[in-house]
DSSP file (Angstrom, degrees, kcal/mol; ACC not computed):
  #  RESIDUE AA STRUCTURE BP1 BP2  ACC     N-H-->O    O-->H-N    N-H-->O    O-->H-N    TCO  KAPPA ALPHA  PHI   PSI    X-CA   Y-CA   Z-CA
    1    1 A X              0   0    0      0, 0.0     2,-0.5     0, 0.0    27,-0.2   0.000 360.0 360.0 360.0 139.2    0.0    0.0    0.0
    2    2 A X  E     -A   27   0A   0     25,-3.0    25,-2.8     2,-0.0     2,-0.5  -0.972 360.0-163.6-116.0 123.9    1.3    3.5   -0.8
    3    3 A X  E     -A   26   0A   0     -2,-0.5     2,-0.5    23,-0.2    23,-0.2  -0.935   3.0-169.0-110.8 126.7    0.0    6.4    1.3
    4    4 A X  E     +A   25   0A   0     21,-2.6    21,-1.9    -2,-0.5    20,-1.3  -0.959  23.1 144.0-114.2 126.1    0.5    9.9   -0.1
    5    5 A X  E     -A   23   0A   0     -2,-0.5     2,-0.2    18,-0.2    18,-0.2  -0.985  47.1-106.6-155.6 164.7   -0.1   12.8    2.3
    6    6 A X    >   -     0   0    0     16,-1.1     3,-0.6    -2,-0.3     2,-0.1  -0.563  54.0 -88.7 -86.3 156.4    0.9   16.3    3.3
    7    7 A X  T 3  S+     0   0    0      1,-0.2    14,-0.3    -2,-0.2     3,-0.2  -0.385 108.1   9.8 -69.1 148.3    2.8   16.7    6.6
    8    8 A X  T 3  S-     0   0    0      1,-0.2     2,-2.8    12,-0.1    13,-0.9   0.913  77.9-166.0  49.7  53.3    0.7   17.2    9.7
    9    9 A X    <   -     0   0    0     -3,-0.6    -1,-0.2     1,-0.2    14,-0.1  -0.382  69.2 -50.3 -72.1  71.3   -2.5   16.4    7.9
   10   10 A X  S    S+     0   0    0     -2,-2.8     2,-0.3     1,-0.2    -1,-0.2   0.742 113.5 109.9  73.8  25.2   -4.8   17.8   10.6
   11   11 A X  S    S-     0   0    0      6,-0.2     8,-0.7     2,-0.0     2,-0.5  -0.884  70.8-111.4-130.1 161.6   -3.2   15.9   13.5
   12   12 A X        -     0   0    0     -2,-0.3     2,-0.5     6,-0.1     5,-0.1  -0.808  31.9-174.3 -87.7 128.2   -1.1   16.7   16.6
   13   13 A X  S >  S-     0   0    0     -2,-0.5     3,-1.9     3,-0.3    -2,-0.0  -0.968  71.2 -25.4-126.5 115.2    2.4   15.3   16.2
   14   14 A X  T 3  S-     0   0    0     -2,-0.5    -1,-0.1     1,-0.3    -2,-0.0   0.859 125.9 -50.3  50.8  41.9    4.6   15.6   19.3
   15   15 A X  T 3  S+     0   0    0      1,-0.3    -1,-0.3     0, 0.0     3,-0.1   0.470  99.2 144.5  81.8   1.8    2.7   18.6   20.6
   16   16 A X    <   -     0   0    0     -3,-1.9    -3,-0.3     1,-0.1    -1,-0.3  -0.378  57.9 -96.0 -70.3 153.1    2.8   20.5   17.3
   17   17 A X        -     0   0    0      1,-0.1    -4,-0.2    -5,-0.1    -6,-0.2  -0.238  53.2 -79.8 -65.1 159.9   -0.2   22.6   16.4
   18   18 A X        -     0   0    0     -8,-0.1    -1,-0.1    -6,-0.1    -6,-0.1  -0.412  53.5-136.4 -61.9 129.7   -2.8   21.1   14.1
   19   19 A X        -     0   0    0     -8,-0.7   -11,-0.1   -11,-0.2    -1,-0.1  -0.309   8.0-134.9 -82.8 169.4   -1.6   21.4   10.5
   20   20 A X        +     0   0    0    -13,-0.1   -11,-0.2   -11,-0.1   -12,-0.1   0.187  65.5 118.9-109.7  15.6   -3.6   22.5    7.5
   21   21 A X        -     0   0    0    -13,-0.9     2,-0.3   -14,-0.3   -13,-0.0  -0.239  50.1-147.2 -72.1 169.1   -2.3   19.7    5.3
   22   22 A X        -     0   0    0    -13,-0.1   -16,-1.1   -12,-0.0     2,-0.3  -0.981  21.4-101.0-139.1 152.2   -4.7   17.2    3.8
   23   23 A X  E     -A    5   0A   0     -2,-0.3   -18,-0.2   -18,-0.2     3,-0.1  -0.537  28.5-166.0 -69.8 134.3   -4.5   13.6    2.8
   24   24 A X  E     -     0   0A   0    -20,-1.3     2,-0.3     1,-0.3   -19,-0.2   0.848  52.9 -57.0 -91.6 -40.1   -4.0   13.3   -1.0
   25   25 A X  E     -A    4   0A   0    -21,-1.9   -21,-2.6     2,-0.0     2,-0.4  -0.912  32.1-120.7 170.2 162.7   -4.8    9.6   -1.5
   26   26 A X  E     -A    3   0A   0     -2,-0.3     2,-0.5   -23,-0.2   -23,-0.2  -0.996  26.1-168.3-124.6 128.4   -4.2    6.0   -0.7
   27   27 A X  E     -A    2   0A   0    -25,-2.8   -25,-3.0    -2,-0.4     2,-0.4  -0.971   6.9-156.2-121.0 127.2   -3.2    3.6   -3.5
   28   28 A X        +     0   0    0     -2,-0.5     2,-0.3   -27,-0.2    -2,-0.0  -0.845  21.5 171.3 -98.5 138.4   -3.1   -0.2   -3.2
   29   29 A X        -     0   0    0     -2,-0.4     2,-0.5     2,-0.0    -2,-0.0  -0.966  30.9-119.9-143.9 160.5   -0.9   -2.1   -5.6
   30   30 A X        -     0   0    0     -2,-0.3     2,-0.7   -29,-0.0    -2,-0.0  -0.867  22.0-136.4-103.5 132.0    0.3   -5.6   -6.1
   31   31 A X    >   -     0   0    0     -2,-0.5     3,-1.8     1,-0.0    70,-0.4  -0.785  26.1-123.0 -89.3 117.0    4.0   -6.3   -6.1
   32   32 A X  T 3  S+     0   0    0     -2,-0.7    70,-0.2     1,-0.3     3,-0.1  -0.335  92.8  14.3 -60.8 134.9    5.0   -8.6   -8.9
   33   33 A X  T 3  S+     0   0    0     68,-1.8     2,-0.3     1,-0.3    -1,-0.3   0.308  87.1 135.9  85.4  -9.6    6.7  -11.8   -7.7
   34   34 A X    <   -     0   0    0     -3,-1.8     2,-0.6    67,-0.1    67,-0.5  -0.576  56.2-126.8 -72.3 131.4    5.7  -11.3   -4.1
   35   35 A X  E     -B  100   0B   0     -2,-0.3     2,-0.4    65,-0.1    65,-0.2  -0.692  22.6-160.1 -84.7 121.2    4.5  -14.7   -2.7
   36   36 A X  E     -B   99   0B   0     63,-3.2    63,-2.0    -2,-0.6     2,-0.7  -0.822  16.6-129.4 -98.5 139.3    1.1  -14.5   -1.0
   37   37 A X  E     +B   98   0B   0     -2,-0.4    61,-0.2    61,-0.2     3,-0.1  -0.803  29.8 172.0 -88.8 116.7    0.1  -17.2    1.4
   38   38 A X  E     -     0   0B   0     59,-2.7     2,-0.3    -2,-0.7    60,-0.2   0.831  67.9  -1.6 -91.0 -39.6   -3.3  -18.6    0.4
   39   39 A X  E     -B   97   0B   0     58,-1.7    58,-1.8     2,-0.1    -1,-0.3  -0.988  45.1-152.6-154.2 143.1   -3.5  -21.5    2.8
   40   40 A X        +     0   0    0     -2,-0.3     2,-0.3    56,-0.2    -1,-0.1   0.421  61.9 120.0 -93.1  -0.7   -1.3  -23.1    5.5
   41   41 A X  S    S-     0   0    0      1,-0.1     2,-0.6    56,-0.1    -2,-0.1  -0.490  71.2-122.2 -64.8 127.6   -2.9  -26.5    4.9
   42   42 A X        -     0   0    0     -2,-0.3    25,-0.1    53,-0.1    -1,-0.1  -0.620  27.1-138.4 -78.5 118.3   -0.1  -28.9    3.8
   43   43 A X        -     0   0    0     -2,-0.6     3,-0.1    23,-0.5    -1,-0.0  -0.277  15.2-119.2 -72.7 162.1   -1.0  -30.4    0.5
   44   44 A X  S    S-     0   0    0      1,-0.1     2,-0.3     2,-0.0    -1,-0.1   0.753  90.1  -0.3 -70.6 -24.7   -0.4  -34.0   -0.4
   45   45 A X  S    S-     0   0    0     21,-0.0     2,-0.2    22,-0.0    -2,-0.1  -0.939  83.4 -84.3-154.1 170.8    2.0  -33.1   -3.2
   46   46 A X        +     0   0    0     -2,-0.3     2,-0.3    20,-0.1    20,-0.2  -0.592  52.7 166.9 -76.8 146.4    3.6  -30.3   -5.2
   47   47 A X  E     -C   65   0B   0     18,-1.5    18,-2.3    -2,-0.2     2,-0.4  -0.987  31.6-143.7-159.1 158.2    1.5  -28.8   -7.9
   48   48 A X  E     -C   64   0B   0     -2,-0.3    16,-0.2    16,-0.2     2,-0.1  -0.994  23.3-149.9-124.9 124.0    1.2  -25.9  -10.3
   49   49 A X        -     0   0    0     14,-2.6     2,-0.2    -2,-0.4    14,-0.1  -0.461  28.3 -91.6 -91.5 163.5   -2.2  -24.5  -11.2
   50   50 A X        -     0   0    0     -2,-0.1    13,-0.2     1,-0.1    -1,-0.1  -0.530  51.5-106.1 -69.1 137.2   -3.4  -22.8  -14.3
   51   51 A X        -     0   0    0     75,-0.3     2,-0.3    -2,-0.2    11,-0.2  -0.215  40.3-109.8 -61.8 157.0   -3.0  -19.0  -14.1
   52   52 A X  B    S+D   61   0B   0      9,-2.2     9,-2.6     1,-0.2     2,-0.1  -0.990  93.6  26.6-141.8 131.9   -6.1  -16.9  -13.7
   53   53 A X  S    S-     0   0    0     -2,-0.3     2,-0.3     7,-0.3    -1,-0.2   0.633  85.8-154.5 -75.2 162.0   -7.4  -15.2  -15.6
   54   54 A X  S    S+     0   0    0     -2,-0.1     2,-0.2     1,-0.1    75,-0.1  -0.896  82.6  36.7-147.2 115.4   -6.3  -16.8  -18.8
   55   55 A X  S    S-     0   0    0     73,-0.7     2,-0.3    -2,-0.3    -2,-0.2   0.487  96.9-172.6 -66.5 162.9   -6.1  -15.1  -21.3
   56   56 A X  B     -f  129   0C   0     72,-2.5    74,-2.2    -2,-0.2     2,-0.2  -0.879  23.3-145.1-130.7 161.3   -4.9  -12.1  -19.3
   57   57 A X  S    S-     0   0    0      2,-0.5     2,-0.1    -2,-0.3    48,-0.1  -0.666  80.5 -39.1-166.1 109.2   -4.1   -8.4  -19.9
   58   58 A X  S    S+     0   0    0     -2,-0.2    46,-3.9    49,-0.0     2,-0.4  -0.930 125.0  48.7-100.3   3.6   -1.8   -7.4  -18.3
   59   59 A X  E     + E   0 103B   0     44,-0.2    -2,-0.5    45,-0.1     2,-0.3  -0.862  51.4 164.4-115.9 140.2   -2.1   -9.1  -14.8
   60   60 A X  E     - E   0 102B   0     42,-2.3    42,-3.1    -2,-0.4     2,-0.4  -0.972  27.6-127.8-144.9 158.9   -2.6  -12.7  -13.9
   61   61 A X  E     -DE  52 101B   0     -9,-2.6    -9,-2.2    -2,-0.3     2,-0.5  -0.886  13.5-160.2-111.6 141.4   -2.2  -14.9  -10.8
   62   62 A X  E     - E   0 100B   0     38,-2.9    38,-2.4    -2,-0.4     2,-0.3  -0.979   9.7-165.6-123.0 119.6   -0.3  -18.1  -10.5
   63   63 A X  E     + E   0  99B   0     -2,-0.5   -14,-2.6    36,-0.2     2,-0.3  -0.780   9.7 173.8-104.9 148.9   -1.0  -20.5   -7.7
   64   64 A X  E     -CE  48  98B   0     34,-2.1    34,-3.1    -2,-0.3     2,-0.4  -0.993  25.1-129.4-151.0 152.4    1.1  -23.5   -6.6
   65   65 A X  E     -CE  47  97B   0    -18,-2.3   -18,-1.5    -2,-0.3     2,-0.5  -0.867  14.8-160.0-104.6 134.9    1.1  -26.0   -3.8
   66   66 A X  E     - E   0  96B   0     30,-2.7    30,-2.4    -2,-0.4   -23,-0.5  -0.970   5.2-168.9-116.7 120.2    4.2  -26.7   -1.7
   67   67 A X  S    S+     0   0    0     -2,-0.5     2,-0.3     1,-0.2    28,-0.1   0.857  73.4   1.4 -76.6 -38.7    4.3  -30.0    0.1
   68   68 A X  S    S-     0   0    0     26,-0.1    -1,-0.2    25,-0.1    25,-0.1  -0.969  96.1 -72.8-147.2 158.5    7.4  -29.3    2.3
   69   69 A X  S    S+     0   0    0     -2,-0.3     2,-0.3    -3,-0.1    25,-0.2  -0.310  70.4 142.9 -56.0 127.8    9.8  -26.3    2.8
   70   70 A X  E     -G   93   0C   0     23,-1.8    23,-2.8    21,-0.1     2,-0.3  -0.977  56.2 -82.8-159.7 164.5   12.0  -26.1   -0.3
   71   71 A X  E     -G   92   0C   0     -2,-0.3    48,-1.2    21,-0.2     2,-0.4  -0.627  48.3-161.4 -76.2 134.7   13.7  -23.7   -2.6
   72   72 A X  E     -GH  91 118C   0     19,-2.7    19,-2.4    -2,-0.3     2,-0.4  -0.951  15.8-176.2-124.7 138.2   11.3  -22.5   -5.3
   73   73 A X  E     - H   0 117C   0     44,-2.4    44,-2.9    -2,-0.4     2,-0.4  -1.000   2.2-175.1-129.6 133.9   11.9  -20.8   -8.6
   74   74 A X  E     +GH  88 116C   0     14,-2.3    13,-2.5    -2,-0.4    14,-1.6  -0.972  12.5 173.8-131.9 116.7    9.1  -19.5  -10.9
   75   75 A X  E     -GH  86 115C   0     40,-2.0    40,-2.4    -2,-0.4     2,-0.4  -0.876  22.7-142.2-125.5 155.0   10.0  -18.2  -14.3
   76   76 A X  E     -GH  85 114C   0      9,-2.8     8,-3.1    -2,-0.3     9,-1.6  -0.953  19.8-172.6-117.3 136.4    8.1  -17.0  -17.4
   77   77 A X  E     -GH  83 113C   0     36,-3.4    36,-2.7    -2,-0.4     6,-0.2  -0.915  18.6-127.2-127.0 151.5    9.3  -17.7  -20.9
   78   78 A X  E >   - H   0 112C   0      4,-2.5     3,-2.0    -2,-0.3    34,-0.2  -0.295  45.1 -88.3 -85.4-179.2    8.2  -16.6  -24.4
   79   79 A X  T 3  S+     0   0    0     32,-0.5    33,-0.1     1,-0.3    -1,-0.1   0.638 127.9  59.0 -69.2 -12.7    7.3  -19.0  -27.2
   80   80 A X  T 3  S-     0   0    0      2,-0.1    -1,-0.3     0, 0.0     3,-0.1   0.430 120.2-108.1 -90.9  -0.4   11.0  -19.0  -28.3
   81   81 A X  S <  S+     0   0    0     -3,-2.0     2,-0.4     1,-0.3    -2,-0.1   0.557  71.9 144.0  85.8   8.4   12.0  -20.3  -24.9
   82   82 A X        -     0   0    0      1,-0.1    -4,-2.5     2,-0.0    -1,-0.3  -0.662  55.9-115.2 -84.4 134.7   13.6  -16.9  -23.9
   83   83 A X  E     +G   77   0C   0     -2,-0.4    -6,-0.3    -6,-0.2     3,-0.1  -0.514  37.5 171.1 -68.7 127.6   13.2  -16.0  -20.2
   84   84 A X  E     +     0   0C   0     -8,-3.1     2,-0.3     1,-0.4    -7,-0.2   0.576  63.4   9.9-112.9 -16.7   11.0  -12.9  -19.9
   85   85 A X  E     -G   76   0C   0     -9,-1.6    -9,-2.8    17,-0.0     2,-0.6  -0.966  49.3-151.3-161.6 145.6   10.5  -12.8  -16.1
   86   86 A X  E     +G   75   0C   0     -2,-0.3   -11,-0.2   -11,-0.2     3,-0.2  -0.962  19.7 173.3-115.9 109.1   11.8  -14.3  -12.9
   87   87 A X  E    S+     0   0C   0    -13,-2.5     2,-0.4    -2,-0.6   -12,-0.2   0.839  74.6  18.5 -87.0 -35.8    8.9  -14.2  -10.3
   88   88 A X  E    S-G   74   0C   0    -14,-1.6   -14,-2.3   -54,-0.1     2,-0.7  -0.993  71.8-158.7-136.3 128.2   10.5  -16.3   -7.6
   89   89 A X  E     -     0   0C   0     -2,-0.4   -16,-0.2   -16,-0.2    -3,-0.0  -0.791  65.7 -52.7-117.7  90.1   14.3  -16.8   -7.6
   90   90 A X  E    S+     0   0C   0     -2,-0.7     2,-0.4     1,-0.2   -17,-0.2   0.882  85.7 164.9  52.8  46.2   15.5  -19.8   -5.6
   91   91 A X  E     -G   72   0C   0    -19,-2.4   -19,-2.7     1,-0.0     2,-0.4  -0.756  43.3-114.9 -97.6 138.0   13.5  -18.7   -2.5
   92   92 A X  E     -G   71   0C   0     -2,-0.4     2,-0.4   -21,-0.3   -21,-0.2  -0.603  38.4-170.3 -72.1 124.9   12.8  -21.0    0.5
   93   93 A X  E     -G   70   0C   0    -23,-2.8   -23,-1.8    -2,-0.4     2,-0.1  -0.965  14.5-133.4-122.9 134.7    9.0  -21.4    0.6
   94   94 A X        -     0   0    0     -2,-0.4   -28,-0.1   -25,-0.2   -26,-0.1  -0.378  41.3 -77.2 -81.2 162.6    7.1  -23.0    3.5
   95   95 A X  S    S+     0   0    0    -28,-0.1     2,-0.3    -2,-0.1   -28,-0.2  -0.191  85.3  65.8 -61.4 150.8    4.4  -25.6    2.9
   96   96 A X  E    S- E   0  66B   0    -30,-2.4   -30,-2.7    -3,-0.1     2,-0.5  -0.798  89.7 -47.1 134.7-174.1    0.9  -24.6    1.8
   97   97 A X  E     -BE  39  65B   0    -58,-1.8   -59,-2.7    -2,-0.3   -58,-1.7  -0.853  58.8-174.8 -96.4 127.5   -0.9  -23.0   -1.2
   98   98 A X  E     -BE  37  64B   0    -34,-3.1   -34,-2.1    -2,-0.5     2,-0.3  -0.768  11.6-157.0-120.7 162.3    0.9  -19.9   -2.5
   99   99 A X  E     -BE  36  63B   0    -63,-2.0   -63,-3.2    -2,-0.3     2,-0.4  -0.999   4.0-169.7-144.3 140.6    0.1  -17.3   -5.2
  100  100 A X  E     -BE  35  62B   0    -38,-2.4   -38,-2.9    -2,-0.3     2,-0.4  -0.980  18.3-134.9-128.0 140.5    2.3  -15.0   -7.2
  101  101 A X  E     - E   0  61B   0    -67,-0.5   -68,-1.8   -70,-0.4     2,-0.5  -0.808  14.4-160.3 -96.1 135.7    1.1  -12.1   -9.4
  102  102 A X  E     - E   0  60B   0    -42,-3.1   -42,-2.3    -2,-0.4     2,-0.6  -0.973   0.8-163.0-115.6 126.7    2.6  -11.6  -12.9
  103  103 A X  E     + E   0  59B   0     -2,-0.5     3,-0.3   -44,-0.2   -44,-0.2  -0.936   9.6 178.3-111.4 112.0    2.3   -8.3  -14.6
  104  104 A X    >   +     0   0    0    -46,-3.9     3,-2.1    -2,-0.6   -45,-0.1  -0.088  34.4 129.0-105.8  34.4    2.9   -8.5  -18.3
  105  105 A X  T 3  S+     0   0    0      1,-0.3    -1,-0.2   -47,-0.1   -46,-0.1   0.654  75.1  53.6 -68.1 -11.7    2.4   -4.9  -19.4
  106  106 A X  T 3  S+     0   0    0     -3,-0.3    -1,-0.3   -48,-0.1     2,-0.3   0.358  95.6  92.4 -97.8   5.3    5.8   -4.9  -21.2
  107  107 A X  S <  S-     0   0    0     -3,-2.1     2,-0.2   -49,-0.1     3,-0.1  -0.659  71.0-129.1 -99.3 153.6    4.8   -8.1  -23.2
  108  108 A X        -     0   0    0     -2,-0.3    21,-0.2     1,-0.1    -2,-0.1  -0.534  45.9 -77.0 -89.1 165.5    3.2   -8.3  -26.6
  109  109 A X  S    S+     0   0    0     -2,-0.2     2,-0.3    19,-0.1    21,-0.2  -0.308  84.3  86.8 -59.1 143.8    0.2  -10.5  -27.2
  110  110 A X  E    S- I   0 129C   0     19,-2.3    19,-2.9    -3,-0.1     2,-0.4  -0.931  76.7 -49.3 154.8-175.6    1.0  -14.2  -27.5
  111  111 A X  E     - I   0 128C   0     -2,-0.3   -32,-0.5    17,-0.2     2,-0.3  -0.751  48.7-178.2 -92.1 134.7    1.6  -17.5  -25.7
  112  112 A X  E     -HI  78 127C   0     15,-3.1    15,-2.8    -2,-0.4     2,-0.4  -0.904  14.4-143.1-129.1 158.8    3.9  -17.6  -22.7
  113  113 A X  E     -HI  77 126C   0    -36,-2.7   -36,-3.4    -2,-0.3     2,-0.4  -0.953   6.4-160.0-124.0 142.0    5.0  -20.5  -20.5
  114  114 A X  E     -HI  76 125C   0     11,-2.6    11,-2.2    -2,-0.4     2,-0.4  -0.986   7.6-161.6-124.6 137.0    5.7  -20.5  -16.7
  115  115 A X  E     -HI  75 124C   0    -40,-2.4   -40,-2.0    -2,-0.4     2,-0.5  -0.959   4.2-157.8-122.9 129.4    7.8  -23.1  -15.0
  116  116 A X  E     -HI  74 123C   0      7,-2.7     7,-1.8    -2,-0.4     2,-0.5  -0.922   6.5-171.9-105.5 126.6    7.8  -23.9  -11.3
  117  117 A X  E     +HI  73 122C   0    -44,-2.9   -44,-2.4    -2,-0.5     2,-0.3  -0.986  13.4 163.7-115.3 121.5   10.9  -25.6   -9.8
  118  118 A X  E >   -HI  72 121C   0      3,-2.5     3,-2.2    -2,-0.5     2,-0.3  -0.840  66.7 -58.5-140.6  98.4   10.5  -26.8   -6.2
  119  119 A X  T 3  S-     0   0    0    -48,-1.2    -1,-0.1    -2,-0.3   -49,-0.0  -0.518 122.5 -15.8  63.1-123.7   13.1  -29.3   -5.1
  120  120 A X  T 3  S+     0   0    0     -2,-0.3     2,-0.3    -3,-0.1    -1,-0.3   0.517 117.9 101.8 -87.0  -6.6   12.8  -32.3   -7.5
  121  121 A X  E <   + I   0 118C   0     -3,-2.2    -3,-2.5   -74,-0.0     2,-0.3  -0.614  44.5 171.3 -83.4 135.9    9.4  -31.1   -8.8
  122  122 A X  E     + I   0 117C   0     -2,-0.3     2,-0.3    -5,-0.2    -5,-0.2  -0.972   1.6 164.3-144.7 129.2    9.2  -29.3  -12.1
  123  123 A X  E     - I   0 116C   0     -7,-1.8    -7,-2.7    -2,-0.3     2,-0.4  -0.998  15.5-161.0-145.8 144.5    6.1  -28.4  -14.0
  124  124 A X  E     + I   0 115C   0     -2,-0.3     2,-0.3    -9,-0.2    -9,-0.2  -0.972  10.1 178.4-125.7 139.0    5.4  -26.0  -16.9
  125  125 A X  E     - I   0 114C   0    -11,-2.2   -11,-2.6    -2,-0.4     2,-0.3  -0.908  21.7-125.0-132.3 162.2    2.0  -24.5  -18.0
  126  126 A X  E     - I   0 113C   0     -2,-0.3     2,-0.3   -13,-0.2   -75,-0.3  -0.750  22.4-177.9-108.0 157.0    1.1  -22.1  -20.8
  127  127 A X  E     - I   0 112C   0    -15,-2.8   -15,-3.1    -2,-0.3     2,-0.5  -0.968  19.1-130.1-147.2 159.4   -0.8  -18.8  -20.6
  128  128 A X  E     - I   0 111C   0     -2,-0.3   -72,-2.5   -17,-0.2   -73,-0.7  -0.956   8.2-157.3-122.9 127.9   -2.0  -16.3  -23.2
  129  129 A X  E     -fI  56 110C   0    -19,-2.9   -19,-2.3    -2,-0.5     2,-0.5  -0.890  14.3-176.3 -98.8 125.6   -1.5  -12.5  -23.1
  130  130 A X              0   0    0    -74,-2.2    -2,-0.0    -2,-0.5   -22,-0.0  -0.985 360.0 360.0-125.7 121.9   -4.0  -10.5  -25.2
  131  131 A X              0   0    0     -2,-0.5    -1,-0.1   -73,-0.0   -74,-0.1   0.403 360.0 360.0-100.3 360.0   -3.7   -6.8  -25.6
């Protein structure tokens, strides 16, 4: 969350007089690649879900299940196999269902692939960007 405001926006701070500033706004945003914890329930196995929404423009969510604490890497590739984003880079992730947001506003329309590596587990799925 990003909060933008003027100093002393109508409050007392350390005995200072009430200011005449005003709050300008509060903006919520999603940090690409930040891992969100969806559930702490330990799944039976590792898995990679289909992104949602799919097709997307420009933001999509990718969920995955982690059976045990392990290093995780999640990368996005174009149809030529070139890496276009690293969403999680060899990060230790605890068990549960996790979600990462991918923002593809710098990508052109087309098919992309995302690959999850978690210990010995590896899975790749496709997704479509439509502008």
